[in-house]
C-alpha positions as CSV (number, residue, x, y, z in Angstrom):
1,X,91.5,119.5,79.0
2,X,92.1,122.7,80.9
3,X,93.6,125.7,79.1
4,X,96.8,125.7,81.3
5,X,97.5,122.1,80.4
6,X,96.9,122.8,76.7
7,X,99.3,125.8,76.9
8,X,102.0,123.6,78.6
9,X,101.6,120.9,75.9
10,X,101.9,123.6,73.2
11,X,105.1,124.8,74.8
12,X,106.5,121.3,75.0
13,X,105.6,120.7,71.4
14,X,108.0,123.5,70.3
15,X,110.9,121.8,72.1
16,X,113.4,119.4,70.4
17,X,112.2,115.8,70.2
18,X,114.6,114.5,72.8
19,X,113.4,117.1,75.3
20,X,109.8,116.2,74.5
21,X,110.6,112.5,75.2
22,X,112.2,113.5,78.5
23,X,109.2,115.5,79.6
24,X,106.8,112.8,78.5
25,X,108.7,110.3,80.7
26,X,108.6,112.7,83.7
27,X,104.8,113.0,83.3
28,X,104.4,109.2,83.0
29,X,106.6,108.7,86.2
30,X,104.5,111.3,88.1
31,X,101.3,109.7,87.1
32,X,102.5,106.2,88.1
33,X,103.8,107.6,91.4
34,X,100.4,109.2,92.1
35,X,98.7,106.0,91.3
36,X,100.9,104.1,93.7
37,X,100.3,106.7,96.5
38,X,96.5,106.5,95.9
39,X,96.7,102.7,96.1
40,X,98.7,102.8,99.3
41,X,96.6,105.4,101.0
42,X,93.4,103.5,100.2
43,X,94.7,100.3,101.7
44,X,93.1,99.8,105.1
45,X,96.4,99.1,106.7
46,X,97.7,102.6,105.8
47,X,95.7,104.2,108.6
48,X,97.6,102.2,111.2
49,X,101.0,103.0,109.6
50,X,100.2,106.7,109.4
51,X,99.0,106.7,113.0
52,X,102.3,105.1,114.0
53,X,104.3,107.7,112.1
54,X,102.3,110.5,113.7
55,X,102.9,109.1,117.2
56,X,106.6,108.7,116.5
57,X,106.8,112.4,115.3
58,X,104.9,113.6,118.3
59,X,107.2,111.7,120.6
60,X,110.3,113.1,119.0
61,X,108.9,116.6,119.3
62,X,108.1,116.1,123.0
63,X,111.6,114.6,123.5
64,X,113.2,117.7,121.9
65,X,114.6,115.7,119.0
66,X,113.2,117.9,116.3
67,X,114.1,121.4,115.0
68,X,112.0,124.0,113.3
69,X,112.6,124.4,109.6
70,X,112.6,128.0,108.4
71,X,112.9,129.5,104.9
72,X,116.0,128.3,103.0
73,X,117.1,125.9,105.7
74,X,114.4,123.5,104.4
75,X,116.3,123.2,101.2
76,X,119.8,122.7,102.7
């Protein structure tokens, strides 16, 4: 285990039990999500789906249907 992860776990260990449970659940959800993404991206069909999404995005850009995202506007 890397030092940064050990330090983070040590910090979490000092929190109240209910907060520890909450953080543990977040970690489990993130790991499950990453596993799902890896499964999806390794599926041979994903290449076609991603190519279709790229083509759609490029077509929208050419048609002027997109706008540049700058700084804080990304979050609003």
